Phi, psi and omega in degrees: 000138176278156183306319178302317187286324174300314181293324172296320176296314181302314182295324180292317176303314179298319180298317168306306175311310183294319180293322174299313180300324181295323178297312178302311181301317180295322176298318184296307184300309196244350177274325176087002190270156172295160186293328178297318176299328182289319179291325182292313179299319188269352178070037176228187178274162176293324181301320182293319177301307176309318182293317174300319177297321180292309188296330183267005176075033184256148176209161185239137164256182185298333184286327183281327183283159181292141178290148180277133187282165182289340178292315181293329177293316179298331180288322187274006182253000000 
């Protein structure tokens, strides 16, 4: 593989990664779903969702995250 082809392929991979990160960012911003659910829906790890949130300067406060059901509370006790 020539250097030119190698650079084109690397640029294409970077572009695809950015589009995927954009999709994750949109899900974080607008879906209100937990990071684990976003990861499952997009077929990636929860850690990647956290990483994108950190890279893009996103954070959730208690008002933004979805409410925890009583059933979830019982599991955690």
